[in-house]
C-alpha positions as CSV (number, residue, x, y, z in Angstrom):
1,M,-26.6,-8.4,4.2
2,S,-25.6,-8.2,0.7
3,T,-22.8,-9.9,-1.2
4,Q,-20.9,-6.6,-1.0
5,D,-21.7,-5.9,2.4
6,D,-20.4,-9.3,3.0
7,L,-17.1,-8.3,1.1
8,I,-16.5,-5.6,3.0
9,K,-17.0,-6.9,6.4
10,S,-14.3,-9.7,5.5
11,L,-12.2,-7.1,4.3
12,K,-12.7,-5.1,7.3
13,K,-11.3,-8.2,9.5
14,K,-8.7,-9.0,7.7
15,A,-7.3,-5.2,7.8
16,V,-7.5,-5.6,11.7
17,E,-5.8,-8.6,11.6
18,M,-3.1,-6.9,9.5
19,R,-2.9,-4.2,12.0
20,L,-2.5,-6.5,14.7
21,D,0.6,-8.0,12.8
22,L,2.0,-4.5,12.5
23,L,2.0,-4.8,16.5
24,E,4.0,-8.1,16.2
25,M,6.4,-6.4,13.9
26,L,7.0,-3.5,16.2
27,E,7.4,-4.5,19.6
28,P,7.5,-1.6,22.4
29,G,11.0,0.1,21.7
30,K,11.4,-0.9,18.3
31,V,11.7,1.8,15.7
32,G,9.6,1.2,12.7
33,H,7.1,2.7,9.7
34,L,3.7,2.6,11.9
35,G,2.2,5.8,10.6
36,G,2.5,5.0,6.4
37,S,1.9,1.3,7.0
38,S,-1.3,1.6,8.9
39,S,-2.4,4.5,6.7
40,A,-1.9,2.0,3.3
41,T,-3.5,-1.2,5.3
42,D,-7.2,-1.1,4.1
43,I,-5.9,-0.8,0.3
44,V,-3.5,-3.3,0.4
45,A,-6.0,-5.5,2.2
46,T,-8.8,-5.1,-0.4
47,L,-5.8,-5.7,-3.5
48,Y,-4.6,-8.7,-1.9
49,F,-8.1,-10.4,-0.7
50,H,-10.5,-9.1,-3.2
51,K,-9.0,-7.3,-6.4
52,M,-5.6,-9.1,-7.3
53,N,-5.0,-12.2,-9.2
54,Y,-2.5,-13.4,-7.0
55,S,-2.3,-16.1,-4.2
56,L,0.4,-18.4,-2.7
57,K,-0.7,-21.0,-5.6
58,N,0.0,-18.5,-8.8
59,A,3.1,-16.5,-7.0
60,N,5.1,-17.5,-10.1
61,D,2.4,-17.6,-12.8
62,P,3.2,-15.3,-15.9
63,D,-0.6,-14.5,-15.8
64,R,-0.4,-12.9,-12.0
65,D,-1.2,-9.4,-11.2
66,F,1.5,-7.4,-9.6
67,F,1.7,-5.2,-6.6
68,L,4.7,-3.0,-6.0
69,M,5.2,-1.0,-2.8
70,S,6.9,2.1,-4.2
71,K,6.9,4.0,-0.8
72,G,9.3,1.2,0.6
73,H,9.2,2.0,4.2
74,A,5.2,1.0,4.4
75,V,6.2,-2.8,3.6
76,P,4.8,-3.8,6.8
77,A,1.6,-3.6,5.8
78,Q,2.4,-6.0,2.4
79,Y,4.2,-8.2,5.2
80,A,1.1,-8.4,6.9
81,A,-0.9,-9.2,3.7
82,L,1.4,-12.0,2.6
83,A,1.5,-13.7,5.9
84,E,-2.2,-13.6,5.9
85,A,-2.1,-15.0,2.2
86,G,0.3,-17.9,3.7
87,F,3.4,-16.9,2.0
88,F,5.6,-17.1,5.2
89,F,4.9,-17.8,9.1
90,R,4.0,-15.1,11.5
91,D,7.3,-16.4,13.7
92,E,9.1,-13.9,11.1
93,F,7.1,-10.9,12.4
94,P,9.5,-10.1,15.7
95,K,12.3,-10.6,13.7
96,M,11.6,-7.8,11.1
97,K,14.7,-5.6,10.7
98,T,17.2,-7.9,12.7
99,L,20.0,-9.7,11.0
100,G,18.3,-13.2,11.9
101,G,15.3,-12.1,10.2
102,M,13.8,-12.7,6.6
103,L,11.7,-9.2,6.6
104,Q,14.0,-6.5,6.0
105,G,12.7,-2.8,6.4
106,H,12.1,-2.3,2.7
107,P,10.9,-4.6,0.2
108,D,13.7,-7.3,-0.7
109,M,13.4,-10.1,-3.2
110,K,14.6,-12.9,-1.0
111,T,11.2,-12.3,0.9
112,P,8.3,-14.4,-0.5
113,G,5.7,-12.4,-2.5
114,M,8.0,-9.9,-3.2
115,E,8.1,-8.7,-7.1
116,A,10.9,-5.8,-7.0
117,V,13.3,-4.1,-4.5
118,T,12.1,-0.6,-3.7
119,G,12.3,2.3,-1.2
120,S,14.4,4.6,-3.0
121,L,11.6,7.1,-3.4
122,G,10.1,7.6,-7.1
123,Q,11.3,4.1,-8.5
124,G,8.6,2.0,-7.7
125,L,6.3,3.6,-10.5
126,S,9.2,2.9,-13.1
127,I,9.5,-0.3,-12.5
128,G,5.8,-1.1,-12.4
129,A,5.4,1.1,-15.6
130,G,8.0,-1.3,-17.2
131,I,6.1,-4.5,-15.9
132,A,3.2,-3.0,-17.5
133,Y,4.4,-2.1,-21.0
134,A,6.3,-5.5,-21.1
135,K,2.7,-7.3,-20.7
136,K,0.6,-5.4,-22.4
137,R,2.6,-3.8,-25.2
138,M,5.1,-6.8,-25.5
139,N,3.2,-10.1,-24.3
140,K,-0.5,-8.9,-25.4
141,A,-1.3,-10.2,-22.0
142,Q,-4.2,-9.2,-19.3
143,N,-2.2,-8.6,-16.3
144,K,-2.6,-6.0,-13.8
145,V,0.0,-3.7,-12.0
146,Y,-0.4,-1.9,-9.2
147,V,1.8,0.5,-7.9
148,M,1.5,2.6,-4.1
149,C,3.2,5.7,-3.5
150,G,3.5,8.3,-0.9
151,D,2.4,11.7,-1.2
152,G,6.0,12.6,-0.1
153,E,7.1,10.8,-2.9
154,M,5.5,13.0,-5.3
155,A,8.4,15.5,-5.1
156,E,10.6,12.9,-7.0
157,G,11.0,13.8,-10.6
158,Q,11.7,10.1,-11.6
159,L,7.9,9.3,-10.9
160,W,6.8,12.1,-13.3
161,E,8.7,10.6,-16.1
162,A,7.1,7.2,-15.5
163,A,3.8,9.1,-15.2
164,A,4.4,10.7,-19.0
165,F,5.8,7.3,-20.2
166,A,2.7,5.1,-18.9
167,A,0.3,7.9,-20.2
168,T,2.5,8.0,-23.5
169,Y,2.2,4.0,-24.0
170,E,-1.5,3.8,-22.9
171,L,-0.6,1.7,-20.1
172,S,-4.4,1.1,-19.0
173,N,-3.4,-2.0,-17.0
174,L,-1.3,0.2,-14.9
175,T,-2.8,1.6,-11.3
176,M,-1.1,3.9,-9.4
177,I,-2.7,4.4,-5.8
178,L,-1.5,7.4,-4.1
179,D,-1.6,6.8,-0.1
180,Q,-2.1,10.6,0.5
181,N,-2.0,11.0,4.4
182,G,-0.2,14.5,4.2
183,L,2.7,13.5,6.4
184,Q,6.2,12.5,5.4
185,A,9.4,12.0,7.6
186,C,10.2,15.4,8.9
187,G,6.4,16.9,9.0
188,S,4.0,18.1,6.7
189,C,4.1,17.3,2.8
190,V,2.5,20.9,2.3
191,D,5.3,22.7,4.7
192,I,8.1,20.5,3.0
193,M,7.5,20.4,-0.3
194,N,4.1,21.7,-1.3
195,I,2.9,20.0,-4.5
196,P,-0.9,21.3,-4.9
197,N,-3.5,20.3,-7.3
198,L,-2.3,17.0,-7.6
199,P,-5.6,15.2,-9.2
200,D,-5.3,17.8,-11.9
201,K,-1.3,17.2,-12.6
202,W,-2.2,13.5,-12.9
203,A,-5.2,14.3,-15.2
204,A,-2.7,16.6,-17.3
205,F,-0.1,14.0,-17.5
206,G,-3.0,11.7,-19.2
207,W,-4.0,9.5,-16.5
208,E,-7.9,8.8,-15.4
209,V,-7.9,10.1,-12.2
210,I,-10.5,9.1,-9.4
211,E,-10.2,10.7,-5.7
212,I,-11.4,8.6,-2.9
213,D,-11.5,8.1,1.0
214,G,-8.8,5.5,1.5
215,H,-10.3,4.0,4.5
216,D,-13.9,3.8,2.6
217,Y,-14.0,0.0,1.3
218,S,-17.1,0.9,-0.9
219,Q,-14.8,3.9,-2.6
220,I,-11.7,1.4,-2.8
221,I,-13.7,-1.3,-4.3
222,E,-15.2,1.1,-7.0
223,A,-12.0,2.9,-7.7
224,L,-10.3,-0.2,-8.4
225,D,-12.8,-1.9,-10.7
226,R,-13.8,1.2,-12.6
227,D,-12.6,1.1,-16.5
228,P,-9.8,3.8,-17.3
229,G,-10.5,2.9,-20.9
230,S,-6.7,3.7,-22.7
231,K,-5.0,5.5,-20.0
232,P,-3.4,4.6,-16.7
233,K,-5.1,4.9,-13.9
234,A,-4.3,7.1,-10.8
235,I,-6.2,6.6,-7.4
236,I,-5.5,9.2,-5.3
237,A,-6.7,7.8,-1.8
238,H,-7.0,10.2,0.9
239,T,-5.8,8.6,4.4
240,I,-5.0,8.9,8.0
241,K,-1.6,8.2,9.1
242,G,-1.6,5.8,11.8
243,K,-5.2,4.6,11.2
244,G,-6.7,2.7,13.8
245,F,-3.9,3.3,16.6
246,P,-5.7,6.2,18.7
247,F,-1.9,7.4,20.0
248,A,-0.6,7.6,16.2
249,E,-3.2,9.0,14.2
250,N,-2.2,12.4,12.3
251,V,1.0,12.3,14.5
252,V,4.3,12.7,12.3
253,G,6.4,11.3,15.0
254,F,5.1,7.8,14.0
255,H,6.5,8.1,10.8
256,N,9.2,6.1,11.9
257,G,8.8,6.0,15.5
258,A,8.9,3.6,18.5
259,M,5.6,2.7,20.7
260,T,6.0,2.4,24.4
261,K,4.4,-0.4,26.1
262,E,1.5,1.7,27.2
263,Q,0.9,2.6,23.6
264,H,1.6,-0.6,22.4
265,E,-1.1,-1.9,24.7
266,E,-3.7,0.8,23.7
267,G,-3.1,0.1,20.1
268,K,-3.9,-3.6,20.7
269,K,-6.9,-3.2,22.9
270,A,-8.3,-0.7,20.3
271,L,-7.9,-3.4,17.7
272,L,-9.6,-5.8,19.5
273,A,-12.4,-3.9,20.3
274,V,-13.1,-3.6,16.7
275,K,-12.4,-7.1,16.0
276,E,-15.0,-8.2,18.6
277,A,-17.6,-5.4,16.7
278,L,-16.8,-7.4,13.3
279,K,-18.0,-10.8,15.0
């Protein structure tokens, strides 16, 4: 097996554990964002466990890389990565979104490993562009900044202001990853606010654009590794909402829904089968 094959297998194993972690956060009957968290999991796993210069040991190092979950409702995927990386214990998972818990429904700076408060859609890319500008243009540093957005978020005007800013100042250290799963809270993104030709739009704003299958690790790795030259980079990742959970895949109700006991057990069984196959 090649080194690349070994890497992909290890990332797949991490992603399975992270999706199992989602089940710990979202027990039967508990409302939460399973769909958008699971569509983002493969990319988040690749960032934290392959691409980013970021770990528990260097979490406060000024030379670290930054990740911001602009679509803040998908933060359970980031919680899973941070727990896998040792930032906090898994006993916090069942307490997510409770008064006694550390893990909020959207990113909070009190949570170890978080770089910014996000969740008001459209703001995360502005924060990321500000960090990227400060690091590259002011500090002459090599830090990379990664921001994950949702396709429903593309309707936010502030996001496009940030896109123009990043291109104007040649923030080649900034990568926007679009988790394009096609669904948002109330239905299809196309039906609610159709924004066609997104790759062309990002290119027109002056970004280096790459389209990928957001569950294909070879494509994820290649896109993250590609040098954008002097431009900021936009990765348009086509994903499946609810990926890994057969009952939730492409089902809008799991944008922010609750699993039944039977669905919870079905999801765990499916993931354990994948885990067994990866041994």
